mmCIF file of the N, C-alpha and C atoms, coordinates in Angstrom:
data_MODEL
# 
_entry.id   MODEL 
# 
loop_
_atom_site.group_PDB 
_atom_site.id 
_atom_site.type_symbol 
_atom_site.label_atom_id 
_atom_site.label_alt_id 
_atom_site.label_comp_id 
_atom_site.label_asym_id 
_atom_site.label_entity_id 
_atom_site.label_seq_id 
_atom_site.pdbx_PDB_ins_code 
_atom_site.Cartn_x 
_atom_site.Cartn_y 
_atom_site.Cartn_z 
_atom_site.occupancy 
_atom_site.B_iso_or_equiv 
_atom_site.pdbx_formal_charge 
_atom_site.auth_seq_id 
_atom_site.auth_comp_id 
_atom_site.auth_asym_id 
_atom_site.auth_atom_id 
_atom_site.pdbx_PDB_model_num 
ATOM 1   N N  . MET A 1 1  ? 134.031 184.680 61.554 1.00 0.00 ? 1  MET A N  1 
ATOM 2   C CA . MET A 1 1  ? 135.173 185.409 62.065 1.00 0.00 ? 1  MET A CA 1 
ATOM 3   C C  . MET A 1 1  ? 134.682 186.668 62.784 1.00 0.00 ? 1  MET A C  1 
ATOM 4   N N  . THR A 1 2  ? 135.226 186.922 63.952 1.00 0.00 ? 2  THR A N  1 
ATOM 5   C CA . THR A 1 2  ? 134.878 188.097 64.732 1.00 0.00 ? 2  THR A CA 1 
ATOM 6   C C  . THR A 1 2  ? 136.002 189.111 64.637 1.00 0.00 ? 2  THR A C  1 
ATOM 7   N N  . VAL A 1 3  ? 135.641 190.348 64.402 1.00 0.00 ? 3  VAL A N  1 
ATOM 8   C CA . VAL A 1 3  ? 136.621 191.424 64.315 1.00 0.00 ? 3  VAL A CA 1 
ATOM 9   C C  . VAL A 1 3  ? 136.363 192.391 65.463 1.00 0.00 ? 3  VAL A C  1 
ATOM 10  N N  . ALA A 1 4  ? 137.390 192.655 66.247 1.00 0.00 ? 4  ALA A N  1 
ATOM 11  C CA . ALA A 1 4  ? 137.259 193.610 67.354 1.00 0.00 ? 4  ALA A CA 1 
ATOM 12  C C  . ALA A 1 4  ? 137.480 195.014 66.814 1.00 0.00 ? 4  ALA A C  1 
ATOM 13  N N  . MET A 1 5  ? 136.603 195.902 67.188 1.00 0.00 ? 5  MET A N  1 
ATOM 14  C CA . MET A 1 5  ? 136.709 197.291 66.732 1.00 0.00 ? 5  MET A CA 1 
ATOM 15  C C  . MET A 1 5  ? 136.880 198.201 67.950 1.00 0.00 ? 5  MET A C  1 
ATOM 16  N N  . VAL A 1 6  ? 137.876 199.039 67.882 1.00 0.00 ? 6  VAL A N  1 
ATOM 17  C CA . VAL A 1 6  ? 138.117 200.022 68.934 1.00 0.00 ? 6  VAL A CA 1 
ATOM 18  C C  . VAL A 1 6  ? 138.211 201.377 68.249 1.00 0.00 ? 6  VAL A C  1 
ATOM 19  N N  . SER A 1 7  ? 137.443 202.326 68.718 1.00 0.00 ? 7  SER A N  1 
ATOM 20  C CA . SER A 1 7  ? 137.447 203.657 68.101 1.00 0.00 ? 7  SER A CA 1 
ATOM 21  C C  . SER A 1 7  ? 138.747 204.401 68.410 1.00 0.00 ? 7  SER A C  1 
ATOM 22  N N  . ASP A 1 8  ? 139.002 205.445 67.656 1.00 0.00 ? 8  ASP A N  1 
ATOM 23  C CA . ASP A 1 8  ? 140.177 206.284 67.903 1.00 0.00 ? 8  ASP A CA 1 
ATOM 24  C C  . ASP A 1 8  ? 140.120 206.892 69.301 1.00 0.00 ? 8  ASP A C  1 
ATOM 25  N N  . GLN A 1 9  ? 138.929 207.266 69.722 1.00 0.00 ? 9  GLN A N  1 
ATOM 26  C CA . GLN A 1 9  ? 138.764 207.855 71.052 1.00 0.00 ? 9  GLN A CA 1 
ATOM 27  C C  . GLN A 1 9  ? 139.081 206.840 72.146 1.00 0.00 ? 9  GLN A C  1 
ATOM 28  N N  . GLU A 1 10 ? 138.644 205.595 71.956 1.00 0.00 ? 10 GLU A N  1 
ATOM 29  C CA . GLU A 1 10 ? 138.935 204.550 72.940 1.00 0.00 ? 10 GLU A CA 1 
ATOM 30  C C  . GLU A 1 10 ? 140.432 204.238 72.980 1.00 0.00 ? 10 GLU A C  1 
ATOM 31  N N  . LEU A 1 11 ? 141.069 204.182 71.820 1.00 0.00 ? 11 LEU A N  1 
ATOM 32  C CA . LEU A 1 11 ? 142.516 203.957 71.773 1.00 0.00 ? 11 LEU A CA 1 
ATOM 33  C C  . LEU A 1 11 ? 143.270 205.091 72.454 1.00 0.00 ? 11 LEU A C  1 
ATOM 34  N N  . THR A 1 12 ? 142.792 206.312 72.268 1.00 0.00 ? 12 THR A N  1 
ATOM 35  C CA . THR A 1 12 ? 143.431 207.464 72.905 1.00 0.00 ? 12 THR A CA 1 
ATOM 36  C C  . THR A 1 12 ? 143.325 207.356 74.418 1.00 0.00 ? 12 THR A C  1 
ATOM 37  N N  . MET A 1 13 ? 142.166 206.956 74.909 1.00 0.00 ? 13 MET A N  1 
ATOM 38  C CA . MET A 1 13 ? 141.990 206.777 76.358 1.00 0.00 ? 13 MET A CA 1 
ATOM 39  C C  . MET A 1 13 ? 142.918 205.672 76.875 1.00 0.00 ? 13 MET A C  1 
ATOM 40  N N  . LEU A 1 14 ? 143.034 204.581 76.138 1.00 0.00 ? 14 LEU A N  1 
ATOM 41  C CA . LEU A 1 14 ? 143.953 203.505 76.519 1.00 0.00 ? 14 LEU A CA 1 
ATOM 42  C C  . LEU A 1 14 ? 145.397 204.004 76.527 1.00 0.00 ? 14 LEU A C  1 
ATOM 43  N N  . TYR A 1 15 ? 145.734 204.823 75.537 1.00 0.00 ? 15 TYR A N  1 
ATOM 44  C CA . TYR A 1 15 ? 147.086 205.377 75.436 1.00 0.00 ? 15 TYR A CA 1 
ATOM 45  C C  . TYR A 1 15 ? 147.475 206.084 76.738 1.00 0.00 ? 15 TYR A C  1 
ATOM 46  N N  . TYR A 1 16 ? 146.607 206.963 77.193 1.00 0.00 ? 16 TYR A N  1 
ATOM 47  C CA . TYR A 1 16 ? 146.922 207.729 78.397 1.00 0.00 ? 16 TYR A CA 1 
ATOM 48  C C  . TYR A 1 16 ? 146.710 206.913 79.666 1.00 0.00 ? 16 TYR A C  1 
ATOM 49  N N  . ASN A 1 17 ? 145.792 205.983 79.651 1.00 0.00 ? 17 ASN A N  1 
ATOM 50  C CA . ASN A 1 17 ? 145.573 205.111 80.803 1.00 0.00 ? 17 ASN A CA 1 
ATOM 51  C C  . ASN A 1 17 ? 146.802 204.253 81.077 1.00 0.00 ? 17 ASN A C  1 
ATOM 52  N N  . CYS A 1 18 ? 147.476 203.834 80.026 1.00 0.00 ? 18 CYS A N  1 
ATOM 53  C CA . CYS A 1 18 ? 148.686 203.013 80.179 1.00 0.00 ? 18 CYS A CA 1 
ATOM 54  C C  . CYS A 1 18 ? 149.837 203.788 80.796 1.00 0.00 ? 18 CYS A C  1 
ATOM 55  N N  . LEU A 1 19 ? 149.717 205.093 80.873 1.00 0.00 ? 19 LEU A N  1 
ATOM 56  C CA . LEU A 1 19 ? 150.762 205.927 81.463 1.00 0.00 ? 19 LEU A CA 1 
ATOM 57  C C  . LEU A 1 19 ? 150.484 206.252 82.929 1.00 0.00 ? 19 LEU A C  1 
ATOM 58  N N  . ALA A 1 20 ? 149.306 205.890 83.408 1.00 0.00 ? 20 ALA A N  1 
ATOM 59  C CA . ALA A 1 20 ? 148.938 206.101 84.808 1.00 0.00 ? 20 ALA A CA 1 
ATOM 60  C C  . ALA A 1 20 ? 149.714 205.106 85.686 1.00 0.00 ? 20 ALA A C  1 
ATOM 61  N N  . PRO A 1 21 ? 149.799 205.336 86.996 1.00 0.00 ? 21 PRO A N  1 
ATOM 62  C CA . PRO A 1 21 ? 150.605 204.465 87.872 1.00 0.00 ? 21 PRO A CA 1 
ATOM 63  C C  . PRO A 1 21 ? 150.347 202.957 87.715 1.00 0.00 ? 21 PRO A C  1 
ATOM 64  N N  . HIS A 1 22 ? 149.093 202.536 87.698 1.00 0.00 ? 22 HIS A N  1 
ATOM 65  C CA . HIS A 1 22 ? 148.825 201.100 87.544 1.00 0.00 ? 22 HIS A CA 1 
ATOM 66  C C  . HIS A 1 22 ? 149.066 200.647 86.111 1.00 0.00 ? 22 HIS A C  1 
ATOM 67  N N  . GLY A 1 23 ? 148.696 201.472 85.178 1.00 0.00 ? 23 GLY A N  1 
ATOM 68  C CA . GLY A 1 23 ? 148.837 201.112 83.776 1.00 0.00 ? 23 GLY A CA 1 
ATOM 69  C C  . GLY A 1 23 ? 150.274 200.970 83.329 1.00 0.00 ? 23 GLY A C  1 
ATOM 70  N N  . ILE A 1 24 ? 151.135 201.830 83.836 1.00 0.00 ? 24 ILE A N  1 
ATOM 71  C CA . ILE A 1 24 ? 152.533 201.796 83.390 1.00 0.00 ? 24 ILE A CA 1 
ATOM 72  C C  . ILE A 1 24 ? 153.220 200.511 83.835 1.00 0.00 ? 24 ILE A C  1 
ATOM 73  N N  . LYS A 1 25 ? 152.778 199.951 84.932 1.00 0.00 ? 25 LYS A N  1 
ATOM 74  C CA . LYS A 1 25 ? 153.371 198.698 85.422 1.00 0.00 ? 25 LYS A CA 1 
ATOM 75  C C  . LYS A 1 25 ? 152.796 197.482 84.724 1.00 0.00 ? 25 LYS A C  1 
ATOM 76  N N  . LYS A 1 26 ? 151.487 197.492 84.490 1.00 0.00 ? 26 LYS A N  1 
ATOM 77  C CA . LYS A 1 26 ? 150.822 196.281 84.017 1.00 0.00 ? 26 LYS A CA 1 
ATOM 78  C C  . LYS A 1 26 ? 150.456 196.312 82.535 1.00 0.00 ? 26 LYS A C  1 
ATOM 79  N N  . PHE A 1 27 ? 149.962 197.435 82.046 1.00 0.00 ? 27 PHE A N  1 
ATOM 80  C CA . PHE A 1 27 ? 149.409 197.468 80.699 1.00 0.00 ? 27 PHE A CA 1 
ATOM 81  C C  . PHE A 1 27 ? 150.371 198.057 79.675 1.00 0.00 ? 27 PHE A C  1 
ATOM 82  N N  . HIS A 1 28 ? 151.220 198.969 80.101 1.00 0.00 ? 28 HIS A N  1 
ATOM 83  C CA . HIS A 1 28 ? 152.189 199.615 79.206 1.00 0.00 ? 28 HIS A CA 1 
ATOM 84  C C  . HIS A 1 28 ? 153.044 198.580 78.467 1.00 0.00 ? 28 HIS A C  1 
ATOM 85  N N  . PRO A 1 29 ? 153.612 197.589 79.169 1.00 0.00 ? 29 PRO A N  1 
ATOM 86  C CA . PRO A 1 29 ? 154.403 196.572 78.459 1.00 0.00 ? 29 PRO A CA 1 
ATOM 87  C C  . PRO A 1 29 ? 153.580 195.778 77.436 1.00 0.00 ? 29 PRO A C  1 
ATOM 88  N N  . LEU A 1 30 ? 152.326 195.519 77.736 1.00 0.00 ? 30 LEU A N  1 
ATOM 89  C CA . LEU A 1 30 ? 151.467 194.793 76.793 1.00 0.00 ? 30 LEU A CA 1 
ATOM 90  C C  . LEU A 1 30 ? 151.197 195.632 75.546 1.00 0.00 ? 30 LEU A C  1 
ATOM 91  N N  . ALA A 1 31 ? 151.005 196.931 75.739 1.00 0.00 ? 31 ALA A N  1 
ATOM 92  C CA . ALA A 1 31 ? 150.768 197.829 74.600 1.00 0.00 ? 31 ALA A CA 1 
ATOM 93  C C  . ALA A 1 31 ? 151.958 197.791 73.650 1.00 0.00 ? 31 ALA A C  1 
ATOM 94  N N  . GLU A 1 32 ? 153.160 197.745 74.215 1.00 0.00 ? 32 GLU A N  1 
ATOM 95  C CA . GLU A 1 32 ? 154.351 197.697 73.371 1.00 0.00 ? 32 GLU A CA 1 
ATOM 96  C C  . GLU A 1 32 ? 154.516 196.322 72.717 1.00 0.00 ? 32 GLU A C  1 
ATOM 97  N N  . ASN A 1 33 ? 154.301 195.271 73.474 1.00 0.00 ? 33 ASN A N  1 
ATOM 98  C CA . ASN A 1 33 ? 154.478 193.915 72.924 1.00 0.00 ? 33 ASN A CA 1 
ATOM 99  C C  . ASN A 1 33 ? 153.502 193.596 71.807 1.00 0.00 ? 33 ASN A C  1 
ATOM 100 N N  . TYR A 1 34 ? 152.288 194.130 71.895 1.00 0.00 ? 34 TYR A N  1 
ATOM 101 C CA . TYR A 1 34 ? 151.250 193.784 70.931 1.00 0.00 ? 34 TYR A CA 1 
ATOM 102 C C  . TYR A 1 34 ? 150.890 194.920 69.971 1.00 0.00 ? 34 TYR A C  1 
ATOM 103 N N  . ALA A 1 35 ? 151.746 195.926 69.883 1.00 0.00 ? 35 ALA A N  1 
ATOM 104 C CA . ALA A 1 35 ? 151.548 197.049 68.950 1.00 0.00 ? 35 ALA A CA 1 
ATOM 105 C C  . ALA A 1 35 ? 150.118 197.584 69.025 1.00 0.00 ? 35 ALA A C  1 
ATOM 106 N N  . LEU A 1 36 ? 149.677 197.869 70.235 1.00 0.00 ? 36 LEU A N  1 
ATOM 107 C CA . LEU A 1 36 ? 148.302 198.290 70.478 1.00 0.00 ? 36 LEU A CA 1 
ATOM 108 C C  . LEU A 1 36 ? 147.914 199.552 69.715 1.00 0.00 ? 36 LEU A C  1 
ATOM 109 N N  . PHE A 1 37 ? 148.853 200.440 69.472 1.00 0.00 ? 37 PHE A N  1 
ATOM 110 C CA . PHE A 1 37 ? 148.527 201.726 68.857 1.00 0.00 ? 37 PHE A CA 1 
ATOM 111 C C  . PHE A 1 37 ? 148.837 201.767 67.366 1.00 0.00 ? 37 PHE A C  1 
ATOM 112 N N  . ASP A 1 38 ? 148.833 200.604 66.754 1.00 0.00 ? 38 ASP A N  1 
ATOM 113 C CA . ASP A 1 38 ? 149.092 200.470 65.322 1.00 0.00 ? 38 ASP A CA 1 
ATOM 114 C C  . ASP A 1 38 ? 148.112 201.300 64.487 1.00 0.00 ? 38 ASP A C  1 
ATOM 115 N N  . ASN A 1 39 ? 146.886 201.445 64.963 1.00 0.00 ? 39 ASN A N  1 
ATOM 116 C CA . ASN A 1 39 ? 145.856 202.171 64.206 1.00 0.00 ? 39 ASN A CA 1 
ATOM 117 C C  . ASN A 1 39 ? 145.458 203.500 64.836 1.00 0.00 ? 39 ASN A C  1 
ATOM 118 N N  . LEU A 1 40 ? 146.242 203.973 65.788 1.00 0.00 ? 40 LEU A N  1 
ATOM 119 C CA . LEU A 1 40 ? 145.917 205.237 66.455 1.00 0.00 ? 40 LEU A CA 1 
ATOM 120 C C  . LEU A 1 40 ? 146.513 206.409 65.681 1.00 0.00 ? 40 LEU A C  1 
ATOM 121 N N  . PRO A 1 41 ? 145.680 207.312 65.177 1.00 0.00 ? 41 PRO A N  1 
ATOM 122 C CA . PRO A 1 41 ? 146.219 208.494 64.495 1.00 0.00 ? 41 PRO A CA 1 
ATOM 123 C C  . PRO A 1 41 ? 146.937 209.401 65.497 1.00 0.00 ? 41 PRO A C  1 
ATOM 124 N N  . MET A 1 42 ? 148.111 209.860 65.136 1.00 0.00 ? 42 MET A N  1 
ATOM 125 C CA . MET A 1 42 ? 148.884 210.749 66.021 1.00 0.00 ? 42 MET A CA 1 
ATOM 126 C C  . MET A 1 42 ? 148.104 212.006 66.368 1.00 0.00 ? 42 MET A C  1 
ATOM 127 N N  . CYS A 1 43 ? 147.240 212.444 65.469 1.00 0.00 ? 43 CYS A N  1 
ATOM 128 C CA . CYS A 1 43 ? 146.464 213.659 65.734 1.00 0.00 ? 43 CYS A CA 1 
ATOM 129 C C  . CYS A 1 43 ? 145.456 213.457 66.865 1.00 0.00 ? 43 CYS A C  1 
ATOM 130 N N  . SER A 1 44 ? 145.251 212.213 67.306 1.00 0.00 ? 44 SER A N  1 
ATOM 131 C CA . SER A 1 44 ? 144.346 211.941 68.424 1.00 0.00 ? 44 SER A CA 1 
ATOM 132 C C  . SER A 1 44 ? 144.995 212.225 69.770 1.00 0.00 ? 44 SER A C  1 
ATOM 133 N N  . LEU A 1 45 ? 146.322 212.319 69.801 1.00 0.00 ? 45 LEU A N  1 
ATOM 134 C CA . LEU A 1 45 ? 147.014 212.597 71.056 1.00 0.00 ? 45 LEU A CA 1 
ATOM 135 C C  . LEU A 1 45 ? 146.794 214.053 71.459 1.00 0.00 ? 45 LEU A C  1 
ATOM 136 N N  . ILE A 1 46 ? 146.843 214.311 72.740 1.00 0.00 ? 46 ILE A N  1 
ATOM 137 C CA . ILE A 1 46 ? 146.680 215.676 73.232 1.00 0.00 ? 46 ILE A CA 1 
ATOM 138 C C  . ILE A 1 46 ? 147.787 216.566 72.668 1.00 0.00 ? 46 ILE A C  1 
ATOM 139 N N  . LYS A 1 47 ? 149.009 216.050 72.673 1.00 0.00 ? 47 LYS A N  1 
ATOM 140 C CA . LYS A 1 47 ? 150.159 216.735 72.080 1.00 0.00 ? 47 LYS A CA 1 
ATOM 141 C C  . LYS A 1 47 ? 150.974 215.701 71.315 1.00 0.00 ? 47 LYS A C  1 
ATOM 142 N N  . LYS A 1 48 ? 151.485 216.057 70.152 1.00 0.00 ? 48 LYS A N  1 
ATOM 143 C CA . LYS A 1 48 ? 152.286 215.114 69.372 1.00 0.00 ? 48 LYS A CA 1 
ATOM 144 C C  . LYS A 1 48 ? 153.574 214.747 70.109 1.00 0.00 ? 48 LYS A C  1 
ATOM 145 N N  . GLU A 1 49 ? 154.001 215.578 71.052 1.00 0.00 ? 49 GLU A N  1 
ATOM 146 C CA . GLU A 1 49 ? 155.189 215.298 71.843 1.00 0.00 ? 49 GLU A CA 1 
ATOM 147 C C  . GLU A 1 49 ? 155.000 214.113 72.782 1.00 0.00 ? 49 GLU A C  1 
ATOM 148 N N  . HIS A 1 50 ? 153.764 213.634 72.938 1.00 0.00 ? 50 HIS A N  1 
ATOM 149 C CA . HIS A 1 50 ? 153.488 212.478 73.796 1.00 0.00 ? 50 HIS A CA 1 
ATOM 150 C C  . HIS A 1 50 ? 153.820 211.158 73.106 1.00 0.00 ? 50 HIS A C  1 
ATOM 151 N N  . ALA A 1 51 ? 153.976 211.163 71.808 1.00 0.00 ? 51 ALA A N  1 
ATOM 152 C CA . ALA A 1 51 ? 154.233 209.924 71.054 1.00 0.00 ? 51 ALA A CA 1 
ATOM 153 C C  . ALA A 1 51 ? 155.451 209.156 71.569 1.00 0.00 ? 51 ALA A C  1 
ATOM 154 N N  . PRO A 1 52 ? 156.568 209.804 71.912 1.00 0.00 ? 52 PRO A N  1 
ATOM 155 C CA . PRO A 1 52 ? 157.748 209.049 72.374 1.00 0.00 ? 52 PRO A CA 1 
ATOM 156 C C  . PRO A 1 52 ? 157.629 208.457 73.778 1.00 0.00 ? 52 PRO A C  1 
ATOM 157 N N  . LEU A 1 53 ? 156.478 208.617 74.420 1.00 0.00 ? 53 LEU A N  1 
ATOM 158 C CA . LEU A 1 53 ? 156.313 208.034 75.755 1.00 0.00 ? 53 LEU A CA 1 
ATOM 159 C C  . LEU A 1 53 ? 156.242 206.509 75.707 1.00 0.00 ? 53 LEU A C  1 
ATOM 160 N N  . TYR A 1 54 ? 156.133 205.968 74.510 1.00 0.00 ? 54 TYR A N  1 
ATOM 161 C CA . TYR A 1 54 ? 156.141 204.516 74.286 1.00 0.00 ? 54 TYR A CA 1 
ATOM 162 C C  . TYR A 1 54 ? 157.268 204.164 73.338 1.00 0.00 ? 54 TYR A C  1 
ATOM 163 N N  . ASP A 1 55 ? 157.755 202.952 73.469 1.00 0.00 ? 55 ASP A N  1 
ATOM 164 C CA . ASP A 1 55 ? 158.727 202.430 72.509 1.00 0.00 ? 55 ASP A CA 1 
ATOM 165 C C  . ASP A 1 55 ? 158.054 202.330 71.144 1.00 0.00 ? 55 ASP A C  1 
ATOM 166 N N  . ASN A 1 56 ? 158.821 202.397 70.080 1.00 0.00 ? 56 ASN A N  1 
ATOM 167 C CA . ASN A 1 56 ? 158.272 202.314 68.727 1.00 0.00 ? 56 ASN A CA 1 
ATOM 168 C C  . ASN A 1 56 ? 157.470 201.039 68.493 1.00 0.00 ? 56 ASN A C  1 
ATOM 169 N N  . LYS A 1 57 ? 157.753 199.987 69.241 1.00 0.00 ? 57 LYS A N  1 
ATOM 170 C CA . LYS A 1 57 ? 157.018 198.722 69.083 1.00 0.00 ? 57 LYS A CA 1 
ATOM 171 C C  . LYS A 1 57 ? 155.527 198.918 69.313 1.00 0.00 ? 57 LYS A C  1 
ATOM 172 N N  . ALA A 1 58 ? 155.151 199.822 70.208 1.00 0.00 ? 58 ALA A N  1 
ATOM 173 C CA . ALA A 1 58 ? 153.736 200.046 70.520 1.00 0.00 ? 58 ALA A CA 1 
ATOM 174 C C  . ALA A 1 58 ? 152.984 200.601 69.320 1.00 0.00 ? 58 ALA A C  1 
ATOM 175 N N  . TRP A 1 59 ? 153.711 201.239 68.402 1.00 0.00 ? 59 TRP A N  1 
ATOM 176 C CA . TRP A 1 59 ? 153.089 201.857 67.224 1.00 0.00 ? 59 TRP A CA 1 
ATOM 177 C C  . TRP A 1 59 ? 152.993 200.892 66.044 1.00 0.00 ? 59 TRP A C  1 
ATOM 178 N N  . GLY A 1 60 ? 153.616 199.732 66.137 1.00 0.00 ? 60 GLY A N  1 
ATOM 179 C CA . GLY A 1 60 ? 153.534 198.759 65.054 1.00 0.00 ? 60 GLY A CA 1 
ATOM 180 C C  . GLY A 1 60 ? 154.005 199.361 63.744 1.00 0.00 ? 60 GLY A C  1 
ATOM 181 N N  . SER A 1 61 ? 153.181 199.230 62.718 1.00 0.00 ? 61 SER A N  1 
ATOM 182 C CA . SER A 1 61 ? 153.528 199.767 61.406 1.00 0.00 ? 61 SER A CA 1 
ATOM 183 C C  . SER A 1 61 ? 152.917 201.151 61.177 1.00 0.00 ? 61 SER A C  1 
ATOM 184 N N  . ASN A 1 62 ? 152.430 201.772 62.238 1.00 0.00 ? 62 ASN A N  1 
ATOM 185 C CA . ASN A 1 62 ? 151.813 203.093 62.167 1.00 0.00 ? 62 ASN A CA 1 
ATOM 186 C C  . ASN A 1 62 ? 152.867 204.110 61.709 1.00 0.00 ? 62 ASN A C  1 
ATOM 187 N N  . PRO A 1 63 ? 152.622 204.777 60.571 1.00 0.00 ? 63 PRO A N  1 
ATOM 188 C CA . PRO A 1 63 ? 153.615 205.747 60.085 1.00 0.00 ? 63 PRO A CA 1 
ATOM 189 C C  . PRO A 1 63 ? 153.601 207.064 60.840 1.00 0.00 ? 63 PRO A C  1 
ATOM 190 N N  . GLY A 1 64 ? 152.587 207.258 61.689 1.00 0.00 ? 64 GLY A N  1 
ATOM 191 C CA . GLY A 1 64 ? 152.506 208.509 62.442 1.00 0.00 ? 64 GLY A CA 1 
ATOM 192 C C  . GLY A 1 64 ? 151.594 209.404 61.777 1.00 0.00 ? 64 GLY A C  1 
# 
């Protein structure tokens, strides 16, 4: 079995990349559909006010 590992820093970069012009059209919906930020600590965001930039689905079971 192979397990994919993504660091908190890489997830943070993906978080903001999905908000860029190309990302918001193509990758942002995938992040929400697949709960990409399920393991992203909120403290990794530049500002905690950025969390609502995605639908709650993107956070999966992440309690924040």
